[in-house]
C-alpha positions in Angstrom: 96.0 109.7 93.5 94.2 110.0 96.9 92.4 107.4 98.2 89.2 107.1 100.8 89.6 106.1 104.3 87.8 103.4 106.1 84.2 104.2 107.2 83.4 106.0 110.4 81.2 104.5 113.1 77.9 105.0 111.2 79.5 103.5 108.1 80.8 100.0 110.2 80.1 96.6 109.2 77.1 95.2 110.7 77.4 91.4 110.1 80.9 88.7 110.3 82.2 88.6 107.0 83.5 85.1 106.1 86.4 85.0 104.0 86.6 83.6 100.2 88.2 84.1 97.1 85.7 84.2 95.0 85.9 85.4 90.8 83.1 88.4 90.2 82.3 91.2 88.5 81.7 94.9 89.1 79.6 97.0 86.6 79.1 100.5 86.9 77.6 103.3 85.1 81.2 104.4 83.2 82.7 101.0 83.1 83.1 97.1 84.0 85.8 95.1 85.7 86.8 91.4 86.9 87.3 91.5 90.7 87.7 89.0 92.8 85.7 89.0 96.4 88.2 88.0 99.4 85.3 88.4 102.1 81.6 88.1 102.0 78.6 88.9 104.5 74.9 89.1 104.0 75.2 92.7 103.9 78.6 93.5 102.1 82.1 92.6 100.9 85.7 93.2 100.1 86.3 93.2 96.6 89.8 93.6 95.2 91.1 94.7 91.8 92.8 97.3 89.1 91.2 101.2 88.7 88.6 100.4 91.2 85.5 102.8 91.5 85.6 105.5 94.4 83.5 105.5 97.3 79.8 106.2 97.0 79.6 104.6 93.3 76.8 102.2 93.0 77.7 99.2 91.1 76.5 95.9 90.0 78.4 92.9 91.6 78.0 89.0 89.4 79.3 86.3 91.5 78.4 83.4 89.5 74.8 83.2 88.9 73.7 85.8 91.4 73.6 89.8 91.0 73.1 92.1 93.3 73.5 96.0 93.8 75.7 97.5 95.7 77.5 100.9 97.2 81.4 101.3 97.3 82.0 102.6 100.9 85.9 102.8 100.9 88.6 102.3 99.0 92.7 101.7 99.7 94.6 101.1 96.4 93.6 98.2 95.3 91.0 96.9 97.4 87.5 98.6 98.7 84.5 98.3 100.7 81.1 97.5 99.2 77.6 97.5 101.3 75.0 95.5 99.2 71.7 97.3 98.8 69.5 94.8 100.4 71.2 91.6 102.5 72.2 88.6 100.2 70.5 85.6 101.7 72.7 82.4 102.9 71.5 80.7 99.9 72.7 82.9 97.7 76.2 83.0 99.0 77.0 79.8 99.2 75.4 79.4 95.5 78.1 82.3 95.0 81.1 80.0 96.7 79.8 77.2 95.0 79.4 78.6 91.5 82.6 81.4 92.0 85.3 79.7 93.7 88.6 81.5 92.4 90.3 77.6 92.2 87.6 76.3 90.6 87.6 78.9 87.8 91.1 78.9 87.2 91.3 75.3 86.9 93.8 75.0 90.0 91.6 72.7 92.1 92.4 70.0 88.8 
């Protein structure tokens, strides 16, 4: 199996990402999968999971009550980088962090 490499200079991220651990769903035309967001910015995120889609595939990413269309920019084994079609505002990132915190979703915060 061959994996995509990280993006070239034109595909590099434009904004700094914040480390997070958020439960999410990534839905494509062919299937949906549960994933974990490990970092996020207004422009994109890194997701982890099994059987991730290849570079170029379009996804609907759902984190809590926030959803956004995105494109897979690169993939390596169990991680891939996505770029959101439209930037996500800071208020929606805060809502994602509140609603989909992995510890809260799994009950580990008790």
